[in-house]
Structure formats: C-alpha cells, structure tokens
N, CA, C and O atoms as a Maestro MAE file, in Angstrom:
{
 s_m_m2io_version
 :::
 2.0.0
}

f_m_ct {
 s_m_title
 :::
 protein
 m_atom[300] {
  # First column is atom index #
  i_m_mmod_type
  r_m_x_coord
  r_m_y_coord
  r_m_z_coord
  i_m_residue_number
  s_m_chain_name
  s_m_pdb_residue_name
  s_m_pdb_atom_name
  i_m_atomic_number
  :::
  1 25 -11.146 15.224 -5.290 1 A "MET " " N  " 7
  2 3 -9.968 15.965 -5.244 1 A "MET " " CA " 6
  3 2 -8.555 14.563 -5.468 1 A "MET " " C  " 6
  4 15 -8.568 13.338 -5.349 1 A "MET " " O  " 8
  5 25 -7.861 15.226 -5.705 2 A "LYS " " N  " 7
  6 3 -6.099 14.229 -5.737 2 A "LYS " " CA " 6
  7 2 -5.640 14.717 -4.770 2 A "LYS " " C  " 6
  8 15 -5.553 15.924 -4.547 2 A "LYS " " O  " 8
  9 25 -5.211 13.626 -3.919 3 A "PHE " " N  " 7
  10 3 -3.966 13.585 -3.141 3 A "PHE " " CA " 6
  11 2 -3.060 14.683 -2.991 3 A "PHE " " C  " 6
  12 15 -2.485 15.118 -1.994 3 A "PHE " " O  " 8
  13 25 -3.053 15.024 -4.142 4 A "GLU " " N  " 7
  14 3 -1.685 15.375 -4.213 4 A "GLU " " CA " 6
  15 2 -1.875 17.112 -4.288 4 A "GLU " " C  " 6
  16 15 -1.034 17.974 -4.545 4 A "GLU " " O  " 8
  17 25 -3.079 17.212 -4.014 5 A "GLU " " N  " 7
  18 3 -3.911 18.470 -4.687 5 A "GLU " " CA " 6
  19 2 -4.097 18.803 -2.491 5 A "GLU " " C  " 6
  20 15 -4.216 19.914 -1.974 5 A "GLU " " O  " 8
  21 25 -4.060 17.691 -1.872 6 A "ILE " " N  " 7
  22 3 -4.742 18.302 -0.845 6 A "ILE " " CA " 6
  23 2 -3.229 17.995 -0.002 6 A "ILE " " C  " 6
  24 15 -3.355 18.531 1.099 6 A "ILE " " O  " 8
  25 25 -2.209 17.507 -0.079 7 A "LEU " " N  " 7
  26 3 -0.495 17.824 0.270 7 A "LEU " " CA " 6
  27 2 -0.398 19.299 0.160 7 A "LEU " " C  " 6
  28 15 -0.259 20.127 1.061 7 A "LEU " " O  " 8
  29 25 -0.511 19.485 -1.293 8 A "LEU " " N  " 7
  30 3 0.049 20.490 -1.704 8 A "LEU " " CA " 6
  31 2 -1.045 21.999 -0.738 8 A "LEU " " C  " 6
  32 15 -0.682 22.728 0.185 8 A "LEU " " O  " 8
  33 25 -1.956 21.961 -1.242 9 A "GLY " " N  " 7
  34 3 -2.988 22.523 0.163 9 A "GLY " " CA " 6
  35 2 -1.745 22.736 1.671 9 A "GLY " " C  " 6
  36 15 -1.084 23.714 2.020 9 A "GLY " " O  " 8
  37 25 -1.840 21.608 2.136 10 A "ALA " " N  " 7
  38 3 -1.721 21.667 3.051 10 A "ALA " " CA " 6
  39 2 -0.317 22.146 3.594 10 A "ALA " " C  " 6
  40 15 -0.090 22.683 4.679 10 A "ALA " " O  " 8
  41 25 0.688 21.786 2.459 11 A "ILE " " N  " 7
  42 3 2.446 22.450 2.261 11 A "ILE " " CA " 6
  43 2 2.132 23.803 2.530 11 A "ILE " " C  " 6
  44 15 2.766 24.559 3.266 11 A "ILE " " O  " 8
  45 25 0.824 24.127 1.703 12 A "ARG " " N  " 7
  46 3 1.402 25.788 1.395 12 A "ARG " " CA " 6
  47 2 0.647 26.831 2.060 12 A "ARG " " C  " 6
  48 15 0.509 28.006 1.722 12 A "ARG " " O  " 8
  49 25 -0.119 25.812 3.700 13 A "ARG " " N  " 7
  50 3 -0.670 26.744 4.776 13 A "ARG " " CA " 6
  51 2 0.080 26.201 6.469 13 A "ARG " " C  " 6
  52 15 -0.233 26.210 7.660 13 A "ARG " " O  " 8
  53 25 1.253 25.762 5.564 14 A "SER " " N  " 7
  54 3 2.062 25.159 6.616 14 A "SER " " CA " 6
  55 2 2.882 26.523 6.899 14 A "SER " " C  " 6
  56 15 2.948 27.196 5.870 14 A "SER " " O  " 8
  57 25 3.536 27.128 8.022 15 A "GLU " " N  " 7
  58 3 4.183 28.167 8.063 15 A "GLU " " CA " 6
  59 2 6.283 27.494 7.952 15 A "GLU " " C  " 6
  60 15 6.892 27.760 8.989 15 A "GLU " " O  " 8
  61 25 6.971 26.910 7.074 16 A "ILE " " N  " 7
  62 3 7.917 26.709 6.770 16 A "ILE " " CA " 6
  63 2 9.025 27.876 7.726 16 A "ILE " " C  " 6
  64 15 9.193 29.061 7.439 16 A "ILE " " O  " 8
  65 25 9.562 27.256 8.696 17 A "PRO " " N  " 7
  66 3 10.488 28.399 9.278 17 A "PRO " " CA " 6
  67 2 11.491 28.034 8.700 17 A "PRO " " C  " 6
  68 15 11.616 27.094 7.915 17 A "PRO " " O  " 8
  69 25 12.540 29.049 9.209 18 A "LEU " " N  " 7
  70 3 14.002 28.764 8.637 18 A "LEU " " CA " 6
  71 2 14.926 27.479 9.225 18 A "LEU " " C  " 6
  72 15 15.278 27.535 10.403 18 A "LEU " " O  " 8
  73 25 15.293 26.392 8.445 19 A "ARG " " N  " 7
  74 3 16.173 25.330 8.374 19 A "ARG " " CA " 6
  75 2 16.457 24.895 10.275 19 A "ARG " " C  " 6
  76 15 15.971 23.958 10.909 19 A "ARG " " O  " 8
  77 25 17.214 25.766 10.651 20 A "PHE " " N  " 7
  78 3 17.701 25.535 11.717 20 A "PHE " " CA " 6
  79 2 16.708 25.848 13.152 20 A "PHE " " C  " 6
  80 15 17.001 25.556 14.311 20 A "PHE " " O  " 8
  81 25 15.927 26.275 12.842 21 A "GLU " " N  " 7
  82 3 14.764 26.866 13.989 21 A "GLU " " CA " 6
  83 2 13.892 25.736 14.487 21 A "GLU " " C  " 6
  84 15 13.320 24.808 13.915 21 A "GLU " " O  " 8
  85 25 14.027 26.306 16.326 22 A "PRO " " N  " 7
  86 3 13.548 24.974 16.616 22 A "PRO " " CA " 6
  87 2 12.168 24.413 16.092 22 A "PRO " " C  " 6
  88 15 11.242 25.193 15.873 22 A "PRO " " O  " 8
  89 25 12.056 23.249 15.921 23 A "GLY " " N  " 7
  90 3 10.745 23.053 15.254 23 A "GLY " " CA " 6
  91 2 9.896 23.260 14.172 23 A "GLY " " C  " 6
  92 15 8.682 23.413 14.041 23 A "GLY " " O  " 8
  93 25 10.977 23.218 13.340 24 A "ALA " " N  " 7
  94 3 11.298 23.452 12.446 24 A "ALA " " CA " 6
  95 2 10.673 22.277 11.385 24 A "ALA " " C  " 6
  96 15 10.097 22.556 10.333 24 A "ALA " " O  " 8
  97 25 10.907 20.940 11.882 25 A "GLU " " N  " 7
  98 3 10.848 19.727 11.146 25 A "GLU " " CA " 6
  99 2 8.833 19.659 11.465 25 A "GLU " " C  " 6
  100 15 8.070 19.326 10.558 25 A "GLU " " O  " 8
  101 25 8.394 19.995 12.710 26 A "GLU " " N  " 7
  102 3 7.224 19.879 13.644 26 A "GLU " " CA " 6
  103 2 6.215 20.376 12.404 26 A "GLU " " C  " 6
  104 15 5.489 19.792 11.599 26 A "GLU " " O  " 8
  105 25 6.761 22.575 12.851 27 A "SER " " N  " 7
  106 3 5.651 22.746 11.123 27 A "SER " " CA " 6
  107 2 5.807 22.549 10.089 27 A "SER " " C  " 6
  108 15 5.606 23.445 9.269 27 A "SER " " O  " 8
  109 25 6.206 21.362 9.725 28 A "VAL " " N  " 7
  110 3 6.103 21.286 8.133 28 A "VAL " " CA " 6
  111 2 5.203 19.799 8.762 28 A "VAL " " C  " 6
  112 15 4.114 19.500 8.272 28 A "VAL " " O  " 8
  113 25 5.574 19.315 9.417 29 A "ALA " " N  " 7
  114 3 4.585 17.764 9.587 29 A "ALA " " CA " 6
  115 2 2.939 17.743 9.605 29 A "ALA " " C  " 6
  116 15 2.069 17.390 8.808 29 A "ALA " " O  " 8
  117 25 2.968 18.347 11.033 30 A "ALA " " N  " 7
  118 3 1.594 18.883 11.125 30 A "ALA " " CA " 6
  119 2 0.709 18.426 10.427 30 A "ALA " " C  " 6
  120 15 0.135 17.346 10.564 30 A "ALA " " O  " 8
  121 25 0.480 19.572 9.298 31 A "PRO " " N  " 7
  122 3 -0.693 19.638 7.963 31 A "PRO " " CA " 6
  123 2 -0.087 18.491 7.231 31 A "PRO " " C  " 6
  124 15 -0.958 17.665 6.960 31 A "PRO " " O  " 8
  125 25 1.075 18.155 6.822 32 A "VAL " " N  " 7
  126 3 0.998 16.523 5.874 32 A "VAL " " CA " 6
  127 2 0.432 15.504 6.997 32 A "VAL " " C  " 6
  128 15 0.078 14.411 6.555 32 A "VAL " " O  " 8
  129 25 0.281 15.738 8.561 33 A "THR " " N  " 7
  130 3 -0.114 14.277 9.138 33 A "THR " " CA " 6
  131 2 -1.324 14.745 9.040 33 A "THR " " C  " 6
  132 15 -2.126 14.118 8.348 33 A "THR " " O  " 8
  133 25 -1.625 15.640 9.539 34 A "GLU " " N  " 7
  134 3 -3.746 15.953 9.141 34 A "GLU " " CA " 6
  135 2 -3.470 15.354 8.093 34 A "GLU " " C  " 6
  136 15 -3.263 14.154 8.277 34 A "GLU " " O  " 8
  137 25 -3.344 15.838 6.633 35 A "VAL " " N  " 7
  138 3 -3.905 15.078 5.680 35 A "VAL " " CA " 6
  139 2 -3.698 13.905 5.124 35 A "VAL " " C  " 6
  140 15 -4.310 13.489 4.140 35 A "VAL " " O  " 8
  141 25 -2.569 13.142 5.904 36 A "LEU " " N  " 7
  142 3 -2.731 11.676 5.736 36 A "LEU " " CA " 6
  143 2 -3.605 11.547 6.949 36 A "LEU " " C  " 6
  144 15 -3.504 10.389 7.355 36 A "LEU " " O  " 8
  145 25 -4.436 12.262 7.711 37 A "GLN " " N  " 7
  146 3 -5.361 10.835 8.747 37 A "GLN " " CA " 6
  147 2 -6.722 11.116 7.977 37 A "GLN " " C  " 6
  148 15 -7.678 10.352 7.838 37 A "GLN " " O  " 8
  149 25 -6.549 12.479 7.489 38 A "ALA " " N  " 7
  150 3 -7.830 13.156 6.291 38 A "ALA " " CA " 6
  151 2 -8.535 12.038 5.550 38 A "ALA " " C  " 6
  152 15 -9.643 11.500 5.572 38 A "ALA " " O  " 8
  153 25 -7.085 11.900 4.703 39 A "TRP " " N  " 7
  154 3 -7.559 10.959 3.458 39 A "TRP " " CA " 6
  155 2 -7.369 9.197 4.025 39 A "TRP " " C  " 6
  156 15 -7.683 8.329 3.211 39 A "TRP " " O  " 8
  157 25 -6.935 8.831 5.203 40 A "VAL " " N  " 7
  158 3 -7.620 7.776 5.377 40 A "VAL " " CA " 6
  159 2 -8.605 7.991 5.959 40 A "VAL " " C  " 6
  160 15 -9.468 8.100 5.088 40 A "VAL " " O  " 8
  161 25 -9.080 8.138 6.982 41 A "SER " " N  " 7
  162 3 -10.272 7.990 6.792 41 A "SER " " CA " 6
  163 2 -11.493 8.564 6.128 41 A "SER " " C  " 6
  164 15 -12.664 8.467 6.495 41 A "SER " " O  " 8
  165 25 -10.922 9.274 4.924 42 A "ALA " " N  " 7
  166 3 -11.681 9.016 3.631 42 A "ALA " " CA " 6
  167 2 -12.332 7.924 3.443 42 A "ALA " " C  " 6
  168 15 -13.541 7.760 3.280 42 A "ALA " " O  " 8
  169 25 -11.258 6.982 3.479 43 A "HIS " " N  " 7
  170 3 -11.098 5.441 3.072 43 A "HIS " " CA " 6
  171 2 -12.100 3.753 3.873 43 A "HIS " " C  " 6
  172 15 -12.487 2.629 3.556 43 A "HIS " " O  " 8
  173 25 -12.050 4.908 5.257 44 A "LEU " " N  " 7
  174 3 -12.842 4.153 6.240 44 A "LEU " " CA " 6
  175 2 -13.987 3.677 6.221 44 A "LEU " " C  " 6
  176 15 -14.841 4.461 6.635 44 A "LEU " " O  " 8
  177 25 -14.566 2.105 5.712 45 A "PRO " " N  " 7
  178 3 -16.158 1.710 5.823 45 A "PRO " " CA " 6
  179 2 -16.797 2.172 6.556 45 A "PRO " " C  " 6
  180 15 -16.568 2.290 7.759 45 A "PRO " " O  " 8
  181 25 -17.727 2.523 5.961 46 A "ALA " " N  " 7
  182 3 -18.590 3.065 7.381 46 A "ALA " " CA " 6
  183 2 -18.791 1.381 8.477 46 A "ALA " " C  " 6
  184 15 -18.488 1.379 9.670 46 A "ALA " " O  " 8
  185 25 -19.191 0.450 7.941 47 A "SER " " N  " 7
  186 3 -19.572 -0.657 8.351 47 A "SER " " CA " 6
  187 2 -18.574 -2.270 8.208 47 A "SER " " C  " 6
  188 15 -18.203 -2.774 7.148 47 A "SER " " O  " 8
  189 25 -18.439 -2.560 8.966 48 A "ALA " " N  " 7
  190 3 -17.776 -4.163 8.576 48 A "ALA " " CA " 6
  191 2 -18.200 -5.080 8.920 48 A "ALA " " C  " 6
  192 15 -17.853 -5.750 9.892 48 A "ALA " " O  " 8
  193 25 -19.659 -5.412 7.610 49 A "ASP " " N  " 7
  194 3 -20.304 -6.149 6.616 49 A "ASP " " CA " 6
  195 2 -19.673 -7.417 6.419 49 A "ASP " " C  " 6
  196 15 -20.202 -8.428 6.881 49 A "ASP " " O  " 8
  197 25 -18.431 -7.482 5.683 50 A "SER " " N  " 7
  198 3 -17.933 -8.731 5.250 50 A "SER " " CA " 6
  199 2 -16.588 -8.483 5.568 50 A "SER " " C  " 6
  200 15 -15.994 -7.478 5.960 50 A "SER " " O  " 8
  201 25 -16.012 -10.426 5.126 51 A "GLU " " N  " 7
  202 3 -14.001 -10.393 5.839 51 A "GLU " " CA " 6
  203 2 -14.113 -8.985 5.121 51 A "GLU " " C  " 6
  204 15 -14.534 -8.150 5.922 51 A "GLU " " O  " 8
  205 25 -13.947 -8.625 4.263 52 A "PHE " " N  " 7
  206 3 -13.243 -7.831 3.162 52 A "PHE " " CA " 6
  207 2 -12.994 -6.233 4.119 52 A "PHE " " C  " 6
  208 15 -11.971 -5.824 4.666 52 A "PHE " " O  " 8
  209 25 -14.551 -5.525 4.018 53 A "ASP " " N  " 7
  210 3 -14.479 -4.760 4.614 53 A "ASP " " CA " 6
  211 2 -13.972 -4.927 6.173 53 A "ASP " " C  " 6
  212 15 -13.797 -3.871 6.781 53 A "ASP " " O  " 8
  213 25 -13.749 -6.026 6.797 54 A "ALA " " N  " 7
  214 3 -13.631 -6.090 8.389 54 A "ALA " " CA " 6
  215 2 -11.942 -5.776 8.449 54 A "ALA " " C  " 6
  216 15 -11.494 -5.389 9.528 54 A "ALA " " O  " 8
  217 25 -10.749 -5.992 6.967 55 A "GLY " " N  " 7
  218 3 -10.568 -6.315 7.316 55 A "GLY " " CA " 6
  219 2 -9.776 -4.828 6.824 55 A "GLY " " C  " 6
  220 15 -8.927 -4.243 7.496 55 A "GLY " " O  " 8
  221 25 -10.291 -4.402 5.486 56 A "TYR " " N  " 7
  222 3 -9.938 -3.155 5.266 56 A "TYR " " CA " 6
  223 2 -10.531 -1.695 6.583 56 A "TYR " " C  " 6
  224 15 -10.159 -0.533 6.416 56 A "TYR " " O  " 8
  225 25 -11.303 -2.045 7.584 57 A "ARG " " N  " 7
  226 3 -11.355 -0.920 8.676 57 A "ARG " " CA " 6
  227 2 -10.059 -1.067 9.849 57 A "ARG " " C  " 6
  228 15 -9.482 -0.280 10.600 57 A "ARG " " O  " 8
  229 25 -9.956 -2.623 9.526 58 A "ALA " " N  " 7
  230 3 -8.640 -2.650 10.804 58 A "ALA " " CA " 6
  231 2 -7.573 -2.296 10.062 58 A "ALA " " C  " 6
  232 15 -6.540 -2.770 10.535 58 A "ALA " " O  " 8
  233 25 -7.373 -1.532 8.905 59 A "LEU " " N  " 7
  234 3 -6.130 -1.692 7.886 59 A "LEU " " CA " 6
  235 2 -6.408 0.013 8.280 59 A "LEU " " C  " 6
  236 15 -5.494 0.718 8.708 59 A "LEU " " O  " 8
  237 25 -7.248 0.321 8.149 60 A "ALA " " N  " 7
  238 3 -7.607 1.808 7.935 60 A "ALA " " CA " 6
  239 2 -7.285 2.485 9.837 60 A "ALA " " C  " 6
  240 15 -6.571 3.405 10.236 60 A "ALA " " O  " 8
  241 25 -8.096 1.613 10.507 61 A "LEU " " N  " 7
  242 3 -7.905 2.444 11.822 61 A "LEU " " CA " 6
  243 2 -6.481 1.787 12.254 61 A "LEU " " C  " 6
  244 15 -6.147 2.343 13.301 61 A "LEU " " O  " 8
  245 25 -5.654 0.967 11.922 62 A "GLN " " N  " 7
  246 3 -3.867 0.640 12.199 62 A "GLN " " CA " 6
  247 2 -3.193 1.925 11.792 62 A "GLN " " C  " 6
  248 15 -2.392 2.532 12.503 62 A "GLN " " O  " 8
  249 25 -3.713 2.406 10.197 63 A "LEU " " N  " 7
  250 3 -2.758 3.150 10.174 63 A "LEU " " CA " 6
  251 2 -3.149 4.287 10.431 63 A "LEU " " C  " 6
  252 15 -2.177 5.007 10.206 63 A "LEU " " O  " 8
  253 25 -4.359 5.179 10.920 64 A "LEU " " N  " 7
  254 3 -4.772 6.162 11.533 64 A "LEU " " CA " 6
  255 2 -3.998 5.945 13.305 64 A "LEU " " C  " 6
  256 15 -3.576 7.040 13.677 64 A "LEU " " O  " 8
  257 25 -3.836 5.191 14.026 65 A "SER " " N  " 7
  258 3 -3.232 4.961 15.016 65 A "SER " " CA " 6
  259 2 -2.059 5.167 15.024 65 A "SER " " C  " 6
  260 15 -1.571 5.914 15.872 65 A "SER " " O  " 8
  261 25 -1.354 4.591 14.137 66 A "GLU " " N  " 7
  262 3 0.619 5.512 13.881 66 A "GLU " " CA " 6
  263 2 0.557 6.742 12.913 66 A "GLU " " C  " 6
  264 15 1.538 7.216 12.340 66 A "GLU " " O  " 8
  265 25 -0.639 7.160 12.820 67 A "LEU " " N  " 7
  266 3 -0.821 8.023 12.368 67 A "LEU " " CA " 6
  267 2 -0.452 9.636 12.894 67 A "LEU " " C  " 6
  268 15 0.033 10.709 12.534 67 A "LEU " " O  " 8
  269 25 -1.165 8.815 14.181 68 A "ASP " " N  " 7
  270 3 -1.638 9.607 15.852 68 A "ASP " " CA " 6
  271 2 -0.468 9.469 17.220 68 A "ASP " " C  " 6
  272 15 -0.284 10.205 18.190 68 A "ASP " " O  " 8
  273 25 0.164 8.237 16.804 69 A "GLY " " N  " 7
  274 3 1.365 8.046 17.286 69 A "GLY " " CA " 6
  275 2 1.088 6.700 18.888 69 A "GLY " " C  " 6
  276 15 1.755 6.106 19.735 69 A "GLY " " O  " 8
  277 25 -0.088 6.833 18.514 70 A "SER " " N  " 7
  278 3 -0.278 5.705 19.183 70 A "SER " " CA " 6
  279 2 -0.465 4.521 19.346 70 A "SER " " C  " 6
  280 15 -1.038 3.938 20.266 70 A "SER " " O  " 8
  281 25 0.306 3.916 17.915 71 A "ALA " " N  " 7
  282 3 1.227 2.476 17.653 71 A "ALA " " CA " 6
  283 2 2.366 2.586 17.018 71 A "ALA " " C  " 6
  284 15 2.447 3.666 16.433 71 A "ALA " " O  " 8
  285 25 3.093 2.046 16.922 72 A "ASN " " N  " 7
  286 3 4.114 1.689 16.650 72 A "ASN " " CA " 6
  287 2 3.988 1.435 14.902 72 A "ASN " " C  " 6
  288 15 2.815 1.204 14.606 72 A "ASN " " O  " 8
  289 25 4.933 1.427 13.682 73 A "LEU " " N  " 7
  290 3 5.111 1.217 12.706 73 A "LEU " " CA " 6
  291 2 5.353 -0.443 13.432 73 A "LEU " " C  " 6
  292 15 5.807 -0.748 14.535 73 A "LEU " " O  " 8
  293 25 4.713 -1.523 12.019 74 A "PRO " " N  " 7
  294 3 5.324 -2.364 12.220 74 A "PRO " " CA " 6
  295 2 7.201 -2.510 11.718 74 A "PRO " " C  " 6
  296 15 7.847 -1.756 10.989 74 A "PRO " " O  " 8
  297 25 7.528 -3.434 12.251 75 A "GLU " " N  " 7
  298 3 9.049 -4.126 11.762 75 A "GLU " " CA " 6
  299 2 9.637 -4.755 11.088 75 A "GLU " " C  " 6
  300 15 10.849 -4.884 11.264 75 A "GLU " " O  " 8
  :::
 }
 m_bond[299] {
  # First column is bond index #
  i_m_from
  i_m_to
  i_m_order
  :::
  1 1 2 1
  2 2 3 1
  3 3 4 2
  4 3 5 1
  5 5 6 1
  6 6 7 1
  7 7 8 2
  8 7 9 1
  9 9 10 1
  10 10 11 1
  11 11 12 2
  12 11 13 1
  13 13 14 1
  14 14 15 1
  15 15 16 2
  16 15 17 1
  17 17 18 1
  18 18 19 1
  19 19 20 2
  20 19 21 1
  21 21 22 1
  22 22 23 1
  23 23 24 2
  24 23 25 1
  25 25 26 1
  26 26 27 1
  27 27 28 2
  28 27 29 1
  29 29 30 1
  30 30 31 1
  31 31 32 2
  32 31 33 1
  33 33 34 1
  34 34 35 1
  35 35 36 2
  36 35 37 1
  37 37 38 1
  38 38 39 1
  39 39 40 2
  40 39 41 1
  41 41 42 1
  42 42 43 1
  43 43 44 2
  44 43 45 1
  45 45 46 1
  46 46 47 1
  47 47 48 2
  48 47 49 1
  49 49 50 1
  50 50 51 1
  51 51 52 2
  52 51 53 1
  53 53 54 1
  54 54 55 1
  55 55 56 2
  56 55 57 1
  57 57 58 1
  58 58 59 1
  59 59 60 2
  60 59 61 1
  61 61 62 1
  62 62 63 1
  63 63 64 2
  64 63 65 1
  65 65 66 1
  66 66 67 1
  67 67 68 2
  68 67 69 1
  69 69 70 1
  70 70 71 1
  71 71 72 2
  72 71 73 1
  73 73 74 1
  74 74 75 1
  75 75 76 2
  76 75 77 1
  77 77 78 1
  78 78 79 1
  79 79 80 2
  80 79 81 1
  81 81 82 1
  82 82 83 1
  83 83 84 2
  84 83 85 1
  85 85 86 1
  86 86 87 1
  87 87 88 2
  88 87 89 1
  89 89 90 1
  90 90 91 1
  91 91 92 2
  92 91 93 1
  93 93 94 1
  94 94 95 1
  95 95 96 2
  96 95 97 1
  97 97 98 1
  98 98 99 1
  99 99 100 2
  100 99 101 1
  101 101 102 1
  102 102 103 1
  103 103 104 2
  104 103 105 1
  105 105 106 1
  106 106 107 1
  107 107 108 2
  108 107 109 1
  109 109 110 1
  110 110 111 1
  111 111 112 2
  112 111 113 1
  113 113 114 1
  114 114 115 1
  115 115 116 2
  116 115 117 1
  117 117 118 1
  118 118 119 1
  119 119 120 2
  120 119 121 1
  121 121 122 1
  122 122 123 1
  123 123 124 2
  124 123 125 1
  125 125 126 1
  126 126 127 1
  127 127 128 2
  128 127 129 1
  129 129 130 1
  130 130 131 1
  131 131 132 2
  132 131 133 1
  133 133 134 1
  134 134 135 1
  135 135 136 2
  136 135 137 1
  137 137 138 1
  138 138 139 1
  139 139 140 2
  140 139 141 1
  141 141 142 1
  142 142 143 1
  143 143 144 2
  144 143 145 1
  145 145 146 1
  146 146 147 1
  147 147 148 2
  148 147 149 1
  149 149 150 1
  150 150 151 1
  151 151 152 2
  152 151 153 1
  153 153 154 1
  154 154 155 1
  155 155 156 2
  156 155 157 1
  157 157 158 1
  158 158 159 1
  159 159 160 2
  160 159 161 1
  161 161 162 1
  162 162 163 1
  163 163 164 2
  164 163 165 1
  165 165 166 1
  166 166 167 1
  167 167 168 2
  168 167 169 1
  169 169 170 1
  170 170 171 1
  171 171 172 2
  172 171 173 1
  173 173 174 1
  174 174 175 1
  175 175 176 2
  176 175 177 1
  177 177 178 1
  178 178 179 1
  179 179 180 2
  180 179 181 1
  181 181 182 1
  182 182 183 1
  183 183 184 2
  184 183 185 1
  185 185 186 1
  186 186 187 1
  187 187 188 2
  188 187 189 1
  189 189 190 1
  190 190 191 1
  191 191 192 2
  192 191 193 1
  193 193 194 1
  194 194 195 1
  195 195 196 2
  196 195 197 1
  197 197 198 1
  198 198 199 1
  199 199 200 2
  200 199 201 1
  201 201 202 1
  202 202 203 1
  203 203 204 2
  204 203 205 1
  205 205 206 1
  206 206 207 1
  207 207 208 2
  208 207 209 1
  209 209 210 1
  210 210 211 1
  211 211 212 2
  212 211 213 1
  213 213 214 1
  214 214 215 1
  215 215 216 2
  216 215 217 1
  217 217 218 1
  218 218 219 1
  219 219 220 2
  220 219 221 1
  221 221 222 1
  222 222 223 1
  223 223 224 2
  224 223 225 1
  225 225 226 1
  226 226 227 1
  227 227 228 2
  228 227 229 1
  229 229 230 1
  230 230 231 1
  231 231 232 2
  232 231 233 1
  233 233 234 1
  234 234 235 1
  235 235 236 2
  236 235 237 1
  237 237 238 1
  238 238 239 1
  239 239 240 2
  240 239 241 1
  241 241 242 1
  242 242 243 1
  243 243 244 2
  244 243 245 1
  245 245 246 1
  246 246 247 1
  247 247 248 2
  248 247 249 1
  249 249 250 1
  250 250 251 1
  251 251 252 2
  252 251 253 1
  253 253 254 1
  254 254 255 1
  255 255 256 2
  256 255 257 1
  257 257 258 1
  258 258 259 1
  259 259 260 2
  260 259 261 1
  261 261 262 1
  262 262 263 1
  263 263 264 2
  264 263 265 1
  265 265 266 1
  266 266 267 1
  267 267 268 2
  268 267 269 1
  269 269 270 1
  270 270 271 1
  271 271 272 2
  272 271 273 1
  273 273 274 1
  274 274 275 1
  275 275 276 2
  276 275 277 1
  277 277 278 1
  278 278 279 1
  279 279 280 2
  280 279 281 1
  281 281 282 1
  282 282 283 1
  283 283 284 2
  284 283 285 1
  285 285 286 1
  286 286 287 1
  287 287 288 2
  288 287 289 1
  289 289 290 1
  290 290 291 1
  291 291 292 2
  292 291 293 1
  293 293 294 1
  294 294 295 1
  295 295 296 2
  296 295 297 1
  297 297 298 1
  298 298 299 1
  299 299 300 2
  :::
 }
}
C-alpha cells in the first residue's frame, strides 16, 4: 500500500468541522498522526543485530516519540 493511500484514507475518516469550530485542528491532526505512527512502525526493524539496524531502529523510535509528544523535535 502506498503512503498516499493511507493518508487519504485517514483524512476521509476524519470529521472535518467548520474552520473556526473549537478542536478543528485536532480533529484533522489526530488521524494523520495515527497514520504516520503506523507508517513509521511498519519500518521498525524487529531486532538491532547490526549497527545499521540499531541506528535505523533508534531513528524510528525517536520519530515515534516525537509523534506521540513524549519528545521534542530536534532544533
């Protein structure tokens, strides 16, 4: 499945309220964040047997923590 298909599906599932309605941004952002988390998780190596896999896994875990808000974006 293509990333674009997943993203469009998430946006279609969201209920986009009127522009100035409270919570409008969160309503659209939540499914997009969910699809990004699923996308990054799909690329997460099961193990870190090599230095490459360890680095790749560390990056994926960092991205996931940024998506869930438990880590700040790098400056």
